[in-house]
DSSP file (Angstrom, degrees, kcal/mol; ACC not computed):
  #  RESIDUE AA STRUCTURE BP1 BP2  ACC     N-H-->O    O-->H-N    N-H-->O    O-->H-N    TCO  KAPPA ALPHA  PHI   PSI    X-CA   Y-CA   Z-CA
    1    1 A X              0   0    0      0, 0.0    76,-0.1     0, 0.0     3,-0.1   0.000 360.0 360.0 360.0 155.8  -24.3   -4.5    5.6
    2    2 A X        -     0   0    0     74,-1.0    76,-0.3     1,-0.2     3,-0.1  -0.238 360.0 -75.0 -78.0 168.0  -25.9   -6.7    8.2
    3    3 A X        -     0   0    0      1,-0.1    -1,-0.2    74,-0.1     2,-0.1  -0.407  64.8 -95.7 -60.1 140.1  -25.9   -6.2   11.9
    4    4 A X        -     0   0    0     -3,-0.1    -1,-0.1     1,-0.1     2,-0.1  -0.363  38.0-129.7 -63.7 129.9  -22.5   -7.0   13.2
    5    5 A X        -     0   0    0     70,-0.2     2,-0.6    -2,-0.1    18,-0.1  -0.400  32.2 -95.2 -71.9 157.7  -22.1  -10.6   14.5
    6    6 A X        -     0   0    0     16,-0.2     2,-0.6    -2,-0.1    -1,-0.1  -0.657  46.6-161.0 -71.0 121.3  -20.6  -11.1   18.0
    7    7 A X        -     0   0    0     -2,-0.6     2,-0.4    13,-0.0    15,-0.2  -0.933   8.1-145.0-114.4 117.9  -17.0  -11.8   17.2
    8    8 A X  E     -A   21   0A   0     13,-3.5    13,-2.2    -2,-0.6     2,-0.5  -0.643  16.2-154.7 -79.9 133.4  -14.9  -13.5   19.8
    9    9 A X  E     +A   20   0A   0     -2,-0.4     2,-0.4    11,-0.2    11,-0.2  -0.937  17.6 171.6-115.6 130.1  -11.3  -12.2   19.9
   10   10 A X  E     -A   19   0A   0      9,-2.3     9,-3.5    -2,-0.5     2,-0.4  -0.997  11.1-163.8-138.8 132.3   -8.4  -14.2   21.1
   11   11 A X  E     -A   18   0A   0     -2,-0.4     2,-0.8     7,-0.2     7,-0.2  -0.966  11.5-157.5-123.0 130.4   -4.7  -13.3   20.8
   12   12 A X  E  >> -A   17   0A   0      5,-3.0     5,-1.7    -2,-0.4     4,-1.5  -0.892  10.3-172.2-101.2 102.6   -1.7  -15.6   21.3
   13   13 A X  T  45S+     0   0    0     -2,-0.8    -1,-0.1     1,-0.2     5,-0.0   0.761  80.8  56.5 -72.8 -23.7    1.1  -13.1   22.1
   14   14 A X  T  45S+     0   0    0      1,-0.2    -1,-0.2    -3,-0.1    -2,-0.0   0.930 120.3  29.2 -70.3 -44.7    3.8  -15.8   21.9
   15   15 A X  T  45S-     0   0    0      2,-0.1    40,-0.5    39,-0.0    -2,-0.2   0.572 103.7-129.0 -89.7 -10.1    2.9  -16.8   18.4
   16   16 A X  T  <5 +     0   0    0     -4,-1.5    40,-2.0     1,-0.2    39,-1.1   0.945  58.6 144.3  57.0  51.6    1.6  -13.3   17.4
   17   17 A X  E   < -AB  12  54A   0     -5,-1.7    -5,-3.0    37,-0.2     2,-0.5  -0.983  38.0-157.0-125.0 130.5   -1.6  -14.8   16.1
   18   18 A X  E     -AB  11  53A   0     35,-2.5    35,-3.2    -2,-0.4     2,-0.5  -0.912   7.9-160.2-106.4 130.4   -5.0  -13.2   16.4
   19   19 A X  E     -AB  10  52A   0     -9,-3.5    -9,-2.3    -2,-0.5     2,-0.5  -0.945   6.2-172.5-112.4 128.2   -8.1  -15.4   16.2
   20   20 A X  E     +AB   9  51A   0     31,-2.8    31,-2.4    -2,-0.5     2,-0.4  -0.984   7.0 178.4-119.0 128.4  -11.5  -14.0   15.3
   21   21 A X  E     +AB   8  50A   0    -13,-2.2   -13,-3.5    -2,-0.5    29,-0.3  -0.992  17.7 178.0-135.5 127.8  -14.6  -16.2   15.6
   22   22 A X  S    S+     0   0    0     27,-2.8     2,-0.3    -2,-0.4   -16,-0.2   0.513  72.1  25.0-104.8  -7.5  -18.2  -15.3   15.0
   23   23 A X  S    S-     0   0    0     26,-0.9     2,-1.2   -15,-0.1    -1,-0.2  -0.993  76.7-112.5-153.6 154.7  -19.8  -18.6   15.5
   24   24 A X        +     0   0    0     -2,-0.3     2,-0.4    -3,-0.1    -3,-0.0  -0.759  53.0 159.5 -91.0  95.1  -19.3  -21.9   17.4
   25   25 A X        -     0   0    0     -2,-1.2     3,-0.1     1,-0.1    -2,-0.1  -0.962  30.7-167.8-122.6 133.3  -18.7  -24.2   14.4
   26   26 A X  S    S+     0   0    0     -2,-0.4     2,-0.7     1,-0.2    -1,-0.1   0.886  78.3  51.8 -85.6 -42.3  -17.0  -27.6   14.7
   27   27 A X  S    S+     0   0    0      2,-0.0    16,-2.2     0, 0.0    17,-0.3  -0.857  70.9 161.3-105.4 115.2  -16.6  -28.3   11.0
   28   28 A X  E     -C   42   0A   0     -2,-0.7     2,-0.5    14,-0.2    14,-0.2  -0.890  34.5-137.8-129.1 160.1  -15.0  -25.6    8.9
   29   29 A X  E     -C   41   0A   0     12,-2.5    12,-2.5    -2,-0.3     2,-0.4  -0.976  26.0-151.8-113.0 130.4  -13.3  -25.2    5.6
   30   30 A X  E     +C   40   0A   0     -2,-0.5     2,-0.4    10,-0.2    10,-0.2  -0.808  15.9 177.7-107.3 144.7  -10.2  -22.9    5.6
   31   31 A X  E     -C   39   0A   0      8,-2.3     8,-3.3    -2,-0.4     2,-0.5  -0.982  22.9-138.5-144.5 131.3   -8.8  -20.9    2.8
   32   32 A X  E     -C   38   0A   0     -2,-0.4     6,-0.2     6,-0.3     2,-0.1  -0.784  24.6-144.7 -88.6 128.6   -5.8  -18.5    2.8
   33   33 A X    >   -     0   0    0      4,-2.7     3,-1.8    -2,-0.5    -1,-0.0  -0.275  32.3 -91.9 -85.4 178.1   -6.5  -15.3    0.9
   34   34 A X  T 3  S+     0   0    0      1,-0.3    -1,-0.1     2,-0.1    -2,-0.0   0.693 125.8  55.2 -64.9 -19.0   -4.0  -13.4   -1.1
   35   35 A X  T 3  S-     0   0    0      2,-0.1    -1,-0.3     0, 0.0    -3,-0.0   0.506 121.0-104.9 -91.4  -5.2   -3.1  -11.2    1.9
   36   36 A X  S <  S+     0   0    0     -3,-1.8    18,-0.4     1,-0.3     2,-0.3   0.502  73.2 139.9  95.8   4.6   -2.2  -14.3    4.0
   37   37 A X        -     0   0    0     16,-0.1    -4,-2.7     1,-0.0     2,-0.8  -0.637  51.2-133.2 -79.5 138.4   -5.3  -14.3    6.2
   38   38 A X  E     -CD  32  52A   0     14,-2.4    14,-2.6    -2,-0.3     2,-0.4  -0.844  24.2-159.6 -93.7 111.1   -6.8  -17.7    7.0
   39   39 A X  E     -CD  31  51A   0     -8,-3.3    -8,-2.3    -2,-0.8     2,-0.5  -0.762   0.5-154.0 -95.2 133.1  -10.5  -17.4    6.4
   40   40 A X  E     -CD  30  50A   0     10,-3.3     9,-3.1    -2,-0.4    10,-1.5  -0.922  10.8-172.9-114.1 132.7  -12.8  -20.0    8.0
   41   41 A X  E     -CD  29  48A   0    -12,-2.5   -12,-2.5    -2,-0.5     2,-0.3  -0.918  35.0-102.6-121.3 145.4  -16.2  -21.0    6.6
   42   42 A X  E  >  -C   28   0A   0      5,-2.8     4,-2.3    -2,-0.3   -14,-0.2  -0.521  31.4-138.3 -62.2 128.2  -18.9  -23.2    8.0
   43   43 A X  T  4 S+     0   0    0    -16,-2.2    -1,-0.2    -2,-0.3   -15,-0.1   0.816  97.6  38.6 -63.7 -32.2  -18.6  -26.4    6.0
   44   44 A X  T  4 S+     0   0    0    -17,-0.3    -1,-0.2     1,-0.1   -16,-0.1   0.917 129.7  25.1 -86.0 -46.7  -22.4  -26.8    5.6
   45   45 A X  T  4 S-     0   0    0      2,-0.1    -2,-0.2     1,-0.0     3,-0.1   0.651  89.2-137.0 -95.1 -16.2  -23.6  -23.3    5.0
   46   46 A X     <  +     0   0    0     -4,-2.3     2,-0.2     1,-0.2    -3,-0.1   0.624  54.0 145.0  66.7  14.7  -20.4  -21.8    3.6
   47   47 A X        -     0   0    0      1,-0.1    -5,-2.8    -5,-0.1    -1,-0.2  -0.564  60.0 -98.1 -80.5 148.2  -20.9  -18.7    5.7
   48   48 A X  E     + D   0  41A   0     26,-0.3    -7,-0.3    -7,-0.2    -1,-0.1  -0.455  48.5 163.4 -66.7 133.5  -17.9  -16.9    7.1
   49   49 A X  E     -     0   0A   0     -9,-3.1   -27,-2.8     1,-0.3   -26,-0.9   0.474  54.9  -4.0-129.4  -8.7  -17.2  -17.9   10.8
   50   50 A X  E     -BD  21  40A   0    -10,-1.5   -10,-3.3   -29,-0.3     2,-0.4  -0.981  44.7-144.2-177.0 163.9  -13.7  -16.9   11.6
   51   51 A X  E     -BD  20  39A   0    -31,-2.4   -31,-2.8    -2,-0.3     2,-0.5  -0.998   9.3-154.0-140.1 136.4  -10.3  -15.5   10.6
   52   52 A X  E     -BD  19  38A   0    -14,-2.6   -14,-2.4    -2,-0.4     2,-0.7  -0.965  13.1-163.1-109.8 124.7   -6.8  -16.4   11.8
   53   53 A X  E >   -B   18   0A   0    -35,-3.2   -35,-2.5    -2,-0.5     3,-0.6  -0.890   4.5-160.6-116.2 102.5   -4.4  -13.5   11.5
   54   54 A X  E 3  S+B   17   0A   0     -2,-0.7   -37,-0.2   -18,-0.4     6,-0.1  -0.549  76.1  16.5 -82.5 146.0   -0.7  -14.6   11.6
   55   55 A X  T 3>>S+     0   0    0    -39,-1.1     4,-2.8   -40,-0.5     5,-1.5   0.897  79.9 166.8  58.9  43.5    1.9  -12.0   12.5
   56   56 A X  I <>>S+     0   0    0    -40,-2.0     5,-1.9    -3,-0.6     4,-0.6   0.947  70.6  28.4 -56.9 -58.5   -0.8   -9.7   13.8
   57   57 A X  I  45S+     0   0    0      3,-0.2     5,-0.4     1,-0.2    -1,-0.2   0.906 125.1  47.4 -73.4 -39.8    1.3   -7.1   15.6
   58   58 A X  I  45S+     0   0    0    -42,-0.1    -2,-0.2     3,-0.1    -1,-0.2   0.921 132.1  11.2 -68.6 -44.2    4.4   -7.4   13.5
   59   59 A X  I  <5S+     0   0    0     -4,-2.8     4,-0.3     2,-0.1    -3,-0.2   0.864 129.2  41.7-103.0 -46.3    2.7   -7.3   10.1
   60   60 A X  I ><<S+     0   0    0     -5,-1.5     3,-1.2    -4,-0.6     7,-0.3   0.825  98.4  66.9 -84.2 -32.3   -0.9   -6.2   10.4
   61   61 A X  G > <S+     0   0    0     -5,-1.9     3,-1.4     1,-0.3    -1,-0.2   0.921 103.3  48.9 -56.5 -44.2   -0.9   -3.4   13.0
   62   62 A X  G 3  S+     0   0    0     -5,-0.4    -1,-0.3     1,-0.3    -2,-0.2   0.698 117.2  43.9 -66.5 -14.7    1.1   -1.1   10.6
   63   63 A X  G X> S+     0   0    0     -3,-1.2     4,-2.0    -4,-0.3     3,-0.5  -0.159  75.3 138.2-116.8  36.2   -1.5   -2.1    7.9
   64   64 A X  H <>  +     0   0    0     -3,-1.4     4,-2.8     1,-0.2     5,-0.2   0.846  67.0  54.1 -55.3 -42.0   -4.5   -1.7   10.1
   65   65 A X  H 3> S+     0   0    0      1,-0.2     4,-2.2     2,-0.2    -1,-0.2   0.899 108.5  49.7 -63.5 -39.5   -6.7    0.0    7.6
   66   66 A X  H <> S+     0   0    0     -3,-0.5     4,-2.0     2,-0.2    -1,-0.2   0.904 112.0  48.6 -63.9 -41.2   -6.1   -2.7    5.0
   67   67 A X  H  X S+     0   0    0     -4,-2.0     4,-2.8    -7,-0.3     5,-0.2   0.915 109.0  52.9 -64.6 -43.9   -7.0   -5.3    7.7
   68   68 A X  H  X S+     0   0    0     -4,-2.8     4,-2.6     1,-0.2    -2,-0.2   0.919 109.5  49.3 -57.8 -45.2  -10.2   -3.4    8.6
   69   69 A X  H  X S+     0   0    0     -4,-2.2     4,-2.1     1,-0.2    -1,-0.2   0.908 112.0  48.1 -62.3 -42.1  -11.3   -3.4    5.0
   70   70 A X  H  X S+     0   0    0     -4,-2.0     4,-2.7     2,-0.2    -2,-0.2   0.922 113.6  46.4 -65.6 -44.0  -10.7   -7.1    4.6
   71   71 A X  H  X S+     0   0    0     -4,-2.8     4,-2.6     2,-0.2     6,-0.3   0.893 110.6  53.6 -66.0 -39.1  -12.6   -8.0    7.8
   72   72 A X  H  X>S+     0   0    0     -4,-2.6     5,-1.5    -5,-0.2     4,-1.1   0.929 113.6  42.3 -59.5 -46.6  -15.4   -5.7    6.9
   73   73 A X  H  <5S+     0   0    0     -4,-2.1    -2,-0.2     3,-0.2    -1,-0.2   0.927 116.4  47.6 -66.9 -45.9  -15.8   -7.4    3.5
   74   74 A X  H  <5S+     0   0    0     -4,-2.7   -26,-0.3     1,-0.2    -2,-0.2   0.942 121.4  33.3 -64.9 -49.7  -15.4  -11.0    4.9
   75   75 A X  H  <5S-     0   0    0     -4,-2.6    -1,-0.2    -5,-0.2   -70,-0.2   0.591 105.5-122.8 -84.1 -10.0  -17.8  -10.7    7.8
   76   76 A X  T  <5 +     0   0    0     -4,-1.1   -74,-1.0    -5,-0.3     2,-0.3   0.900  67.5 130.6  69.4  40.5  -20.2   -8.3    6.0
   77   77 A X      < -     0   0    0     -5,-1.5    -1,-0.2    -6,-0.3   -74,-0.1  -0.748  63.1 -89.5-120.2 168.1  -19.9   -5.7    8.7
   78   78 A X     >  -     0   0    0    -76,-0.3     4,-2.2    -2,-0.3     5,-0.2  -0.306  34.4-115.5 -71.7 161.2  -19.2   -2.0    8.7
   79   79 A X  H  > S+     0   0    0      1,-0.2     4,-2.4     2,-0.2     5,-0.1   0.836 118.1  57.4 -64.8 -32.3  -15.6   -0.7    8.8
   80   80 A X  H  > S+     0   0    0      2,-0.2     4,-2.1     1,-0.2    -1,-0.2   0.920 107.7  46.0 -64.7 -43.2  -16.5    0.9   12.1
   81   81 A X  H  > S+     0   0    0      2,-0.2     4,-2.0     1,-0.2    -2,-0.2   0.902 112.0  51.3 -66.2 -39.6  -17.5   -2.5   13.5
   82   82 A X  H  X S+     0   0    0     -4,-2.2     4,-2.1     1,-0.2    -2,-0.2   0.889 108.7  51.9 -63.0 -38.8  -14.3   -4.1   12.1
   83   83 A X  H  X S+     0   0    0     -4,-2.4     4,-2.7     1,-0.2    -1,-0.2   0.903 107.6  52.2 -63.6 -41.6  -12.3   -1.3   13.8
   84   84 A X  H  X S+     0   0    0     -4,-2.1     4,-1.8     2,-0.2    -2,-0.2   0.890 108.1  51.9 -62.0 -39.4  -14.0   -2.1   17.1
   85   85 A X  H  < S+     0   0    0     -4,-2.0     4,-0.4     2,-0.2    -1,-0.2   0.938 111.3  46.4 -61.7 -46.6  -13.1   -5.8   16.7
   86   86 A X  H >< S+     0   0    0     -4,-2.1     3,-1.5     1,-0.2     4,-0.3   0.911 110.4  53.4 -62.3 -42.9   -9.4   -4.9   16.1
   87   87 A X  H >< S+     0   0    0     -4,-2.7     3,-1.6     1,-0.3    -1,-0.2   0.852 100.4  61.3 -61.2 -34.7   -9.4   -2.5   19.0
   88   88 A X  T 3< S+     0   0    0     -4,-1.8    -1,-0.3     1,-0.3    -2,-0.2   0.632  92.1  68.3 -70.3 -10.6  -10.7   -5.2   21.4
   89   89 A X  T <         0   0    0     -3,-1.5    -1,-0.3    -4,-0.4    -2,-0.2   0.604 360.0 360.0 -81.3 -11.3   -7.5   -7.2   20.6
   90   90 A X    <         0   0    0     -3,-1.6    -1,-0.2    -4,-0.3    -2,-0.2   0.448 360.0 360.0 -93.5 360.0   -5.3   -4.8   22.4
């Protein structure tokens, strides 16, 4: 896996939505995966640039390992780095 990108973490506690962004991209293409994560890709390069995680505390915290695996695969980072990203949201 590649060196972990800097991932900006922002949490909206009213809506229970976690936003992860690895690049400052204006134009993105969004796709919801089978688990309900909204994956954002750079429109020009098609590289992953962000994830929107709805119902983060209610749904995903109890399924943290599954989320870590998905983030690791999507961003191309280690599970340890994905875990650090999740931890920084608390």
